[in-house]
C-alpha positions in Angstrom: 42.8 -12.8 -36.5 39.1 -13.5 -36.4 37.3 -11.3 -33.8 33.7 -10.9 -32.7 32.3 -7.4 -33.2 29.3 -5.6 -31.9 27.9 -2.7 -33.9 27.3 0.5 -31.9 23.7 1.5 -32.0 21.5 4.2 -30.4 19.5 3.1 -27.4 17.1 5.0 -25.2 19.0 6.1 -22.1 16.9 7.3 -19.1 17.9 10.2 -17.0 17.0 9.1 -13.5 17.7 9.3 -9.7 17.6 6.7 -7.0 15.6 7.2 -3.8 14.7 5.1 -0.8 11.0 4.3 -0.9 8.7 2.7 1.7 6.0 0.2 0.6 2.7 0.8 2.3 -0.6 -1.1 2.1 -3.6 1.0 1.1 -5.6 -1.3 3.5 -3.8 -1.9 6.7 -5.5 -2.0 10.1 -4.2 -2.1 13.7 -6.8 -4.1 15.6 -7.7 -2.6 19.0 -10.8 -3.4 21.2 -13.6 -0.9 21.8 -14.4 -2.5 25.1 -12.5 -3.8 28.1 -12.3 -7.3 29.5 -10.5 -10.6 29.5 -9.7 -12.5 26.3 -11.5 -15.8 26.3 -10.7 -17.0 22.7 -8.2 -16.4 20.0 -9.3 -17.9 16.7 -6.3 -17.1 14.4 -2.5 -17.2 14.4 0.2 -14.9 13.1 0.5 -15.1 9.3 -2.9 -16.6 8.7 -4.9 -15.3 5.7 -8.4 -14.2 6.8 -11.5 -13.1 4.9 -13.6 -10.0 5.6 -15.7 -10.4 8.7 -13.9 -13.5 10.0 -13.8 -13.8 13.8 -10.4 -13.1 15.2 -10.8 -13.0 19.0 -13.4 -12.8 21.7 -13.5 -10.8 24.9 -15.6 -12.2 27.8 -19.1 -11.1 26.9 -20.9 -12.5 30.0 -21.6 -9.2 31.7 -22.7 -7.5 28.6 -25.0 -10.4 27.7 -26.6 -10.0 31.1 -27.1 -6.3 30.3 -28.7 -7.1 27.0 -31.1 -9.6 28.7 -32.0 -7.0 31.3 -32.6 -4.4 28.5 -34.8 -6.8 26.6 -36.9 -7.5 29.7 -37.3 -3.8 30.5 -38.4 -3.3 26.9 -41.0 -6.0 27.1 -42.3 -4.5 30.3 -42.6 -1.1 28.7 -44.2 -2.6 25.7 -46.9 -4.2 27.9 -47.7 -0.9 29.6 -47.7 0.9 26.2 -50.1 -1.6 24.6 -52.4 -1.3 27.6 -52.4 2.5 27.3 -53.2 2.3 23.6 -56.4 0.4 24.4 -57.1 2.6 27.4 -56.8 5.8 25.4 -59.2 4.4 22.8 -61.8 3.8 25.6 -61.2 7.3 27.1 -61.7 8.9 23.7 -65.0 7.1 23.2 -66.2 8.2 26.6 -65.1 11.8 26.1 -66.9 11.8 22.7 -70.1 10.6 24.5 -69.7 13.3 27.1 -69.3 10.8 29.9 -65.9 12.1 31.1 -64.5 15.5 31.2 -61.9 17.0 28.8 -59.4 17.1 31.7 -59.8 13.4 32.3 -59.3 12.7 28.6 -56.1 14.9 28.5 -54.7 13.1 31.5 -55.3 9.8 29.7 -53.5 11.2 26.6 -50.5 12.3 28.8 -50.3 8.8 30.3 -50.4 7.2 26.8 -47.7 9.6 25.5 -45.5 8.9 28.5 -45.8 5.1 28.1 -45.0 5.5 24.4 -41.9 7.5 25.1 -40.7 5.1 27.8 -41.1 2.2 25.4 -39.2 3.9 22.6 -36.4 4.8 25.1 -36.2 1.2 26.2 -36.0 0.0 22.6 -33.1 2.3 21.9 -31.4 1.1 25.1 -31.8 -2.5 24.1 -30.3 -1.8 20.6 -27.4 0.1 22.2 -26.7 -2.9 24.5 -26.8 -5.3 21.6 -24.5 -3.1 19.5 -22.1 -2.9 22.5 -22.2 -6.8 22.7 -20.9 -7.0 19.1 -17.7 -5.2 20.2 -16.8 -8.2 22.4 -16.4 -10.2 19.2 -13.3 -9.0 17.2 -13.6 -9.5 13.4 -11.4 -8.8 10.4 -12.4 -5.5 8.8 -11.3 -6.8 5.3 -9.5 -9.7 3.8 -5.8 -9.8 4.5 -3.0 -11.4 6.5 -2.8 -11.4 10.2 0.3 -9.9 11.8 1.9 -10.6 15.1 -0.5 -11.6 17.9 1.1 -10.3 21.1 -1.8 -11.2 23.5 -2.9 -14.4 25.1 -6.1 -16.0 26.3 -6.8 -14.6 29.7 -5.1 -11.3 29.2 -7.0 -8.2 30.3 -7.4 -5.8 27.3 -8.6 -2.2 26.9 -9.0 0.3 24.1 -5.2 1.0 24.2 -4.2 -2.7 23.8 -3.0 -3.7 20.3 -4.4 -7.2 19.6 -2.9 -7.7 16.1 -2.8 -6.2 12.7 -4.4 -7.1 9.3 -2.6 -6.2 6.1 -3.9 -6.5 2.6 -0.7 -6.9 0.5 -2.7 -7.0 -2.8 -3.1 -3.2 -2.7 0.3 -1.6 -2.2 1.9 1.7 -3.0 5.4 3.2 -2.8 6.0 6.3 -0.7 8.9 8.2 -2.3 10.2 11.5 -0.8 11.8 13.6 -3.6 14.0 16.6 -2.7 12.3 19.9 -2.9 14.7 21.2 -5.5 13.1 18.8 -7.9 9.7 20.4 -7.4 9.5 21.7 -10.9 10.2 18.3 -12.4 8.2 15.9 -10.3 4.7 15.3 -11.7 2.0 12.7 -12.1 2.9 10.1 -14.8 6.6 10.0 -14.3 7.9 6.4 -14.7 9.3 4.7 -11.5 11.2 1.4 -11.3 10.9 -0.4 -7.9 14.2 -2.3 -7.4 15.8 -4.4 -4.6 19.2 -3.7 -3.1 20.9 -5.5 -5.9 19.2 -3.3 -8.6 16.8 -6.0 -9.8 13.6 -4.5 -11.0 10.6 -5.7 -8.9 8.0 -3.6 -10.6 7.5 -0.9 -13.2 5.0 1.7 -12.3 4.2 5.5 -12.5 3.7 8.3 -10.0 -0.1 8.9 -9.5 0.0 11.4 -6.6 2.3 14.4 -5.8 1.8 16.2 -2.5 1.0 19.9 -2.8 3.1 20.5 0.3 6.8 20.1 1.1 7.6 18.1 4.3 9.1 20.7 6.6 11.4 18.3 8.4 12.7 16.5 5.3 12.4 19.4 2.8 11.1 16.8 0.4 7.9 16.2 -1.6 5.9 13.0 -1.1 5.1 11.2 -4.3 3.1 7.9 -4.4 3.2 5.2 -7.0 0.9 2.2 -7.2 2.7 -1.2 -6.8 1.3 -4.4 -8.3 0.9 -7.3 -5.9 4.3 -9.0 -5.5 4.9 -11.9 -3.1 8.4 -10.4 -2.2 6.9 -7.1 -1.1 5.5 -6.4 2.3 3.9 -3.5 4.1 6.5 -1.1 5.6 9.3 -2.7 3.5 12.0 -0.3 2.3 13.0 -0.6 -1.4 14.7 1.6 -4.0 12.7 3.7 -6.3 14.3 4.8 -9.6 12.5 7.9 -10.8 13.0 8.4 -14.6 12.9 12.1 -15.4 13.5 11.8 -19.2 14.8 9.5 -21.9 17.2 10.3 -24.7 19.0 8.2 -27.4 22.7 7.6 -26.9 25.3 5.2 -28.4 26.1 2.2 -26.2 29.0 -0.3 -26.1 29.1 -3.7 -24.4 30.9 -4.0 -21.1 33.1 -6.7 -22.6 34.6 -4.3 -25.1 36.0 -1.9 -22.5 39.7 -1.9 -21.5 41.4 0.5 -19.1 44.9 1.8 -19.4 45.9 4.2 -16.6 42.3 4.7 -15.6 41.3 5.7 -19.1 38.8 3.5 -20.9 39.6 2.3 -24.4 37.9 0.1 -27.0 39.2 -1.5 -30.2 37.2 -0.7 -33.3 37.4 -2.8 -36.5 38.2 -0.1 -39.2 38.0 -0.8 -42.9 41.3 0.3 -44.5 41.3 -0.3 -48.3 39.1 -3.4 -48.1 40.9 -4.9 -45.1 40.0 -4.5 -41.4 42.5 -3.4 -38.7 42.0 -3.0 -35.0 42.1 0.7 -34.1 42.3 1.7 -30.4 40.0 4.6 -29.4 39.7 6.5 -26.1 36.1 6.8 -25.0 34.1 8.7 -22.3 31.6 6.4 -20.6 28.3 7.3 -19.0 25.9 5.1 -16.9 25.4 1.4 -17.3 22.3 0.0 -18.9 22.1 -3.8 -18.4 25.4 -5.2 -19.8 26.3 -2.0 -21.7 27.8 1.4 -21.1 26.5 4.6 -22.6 29.2 6.4 -24.6 29.4 10.2 -24.2 32.2 10.6 -26.7 34.7 8.6 -28.8 32.3 6.4 -30.8 29.6 6.9 -33.4 26.6 4.7 -34.3 27.7 2.1 -36.8 31.2 1.6 -35.4 32.2 -2.1 -35.1 33.5 -2.6 -31.6 35.6 -5.7 -31.0 34.4 -7.7 -28.0 36.7 -10.8 -28.2 40.4 -11.5 -28.1 41.2 -8.1 -26.7 44.2 -9.3 -24.8 45.9 -10.3 -28.1 45.2 -7.1 -30.0 47.5 -4.2 -30.6 46.8 -1.0 -32.4 46.8 -1.5 -36.2 46.6 -5.4 -36.0 44.8 -6.9 -39.0 41.5 -8.6 -38.0 38.6 -10.4 -39.5 35.2 -9.2 -38.1 32.7 -11.9 -37.2 29.1 -11.1 -36.2 
């Protein structure tokens, strides 16, 4: 009987553990105002991609604009007084040098000049402060990213405790993996990590780049971080599975199609050469973890064995077969 065979070979088998990981953006901001007032404009919508510095919203700046105008006028008034005193102190100095006025009169003129200068500089600082405060009424994106939910509306009164929206940069992600403390001696920077979905499909292959020097007291676990390459299917705060690979060793593997179970015990048929002819010999095996479409074999097979992977339902122990690759 012609049968298809697959030669048992050694393959690298990882020793690993699965953990729940949380994807976090290294650049994620919750946008809250630094001033109070009513929203007059919202320039973006949820899910929109924005660039750094792009205007997101505006809080009514009318009152602050009036304060800025008042500060500018006060500054101009102080400047006029200061410029007059600059000219006046020059005249007073000339008169004092000529002996026309007393030293006391000159010192009084100096005091008036210094006071005018201080007043002007104070008004300049007040004007700059008012202008800086005015900028806070215009809400801008701190960096390029995607706008999250916008729970506010035009006309709403907002304050420093109001969440306007969020901005997330999903091009810079990392996985937060909490590893039990009893693995403290094994977890280290550089360990390979596979990020998978709930079905076990690998989304990204990465490595641990940070291991916390402290154990989380509530979880009794160690925080490890792994950089994640930008993936369209991954989002900030998404939970995924992280497969941490502790070590890799070679082991024989056998295709899943070659396995039969009798009374819960796995068996395979091996094409054995007996005096120049092949026969199907049934062997009991101990299986380990799955790797793709193969099982690792802990005992029962050796590298080079020809495992039969077709026509198993027609085979009996000792049946003559013709191996085909």
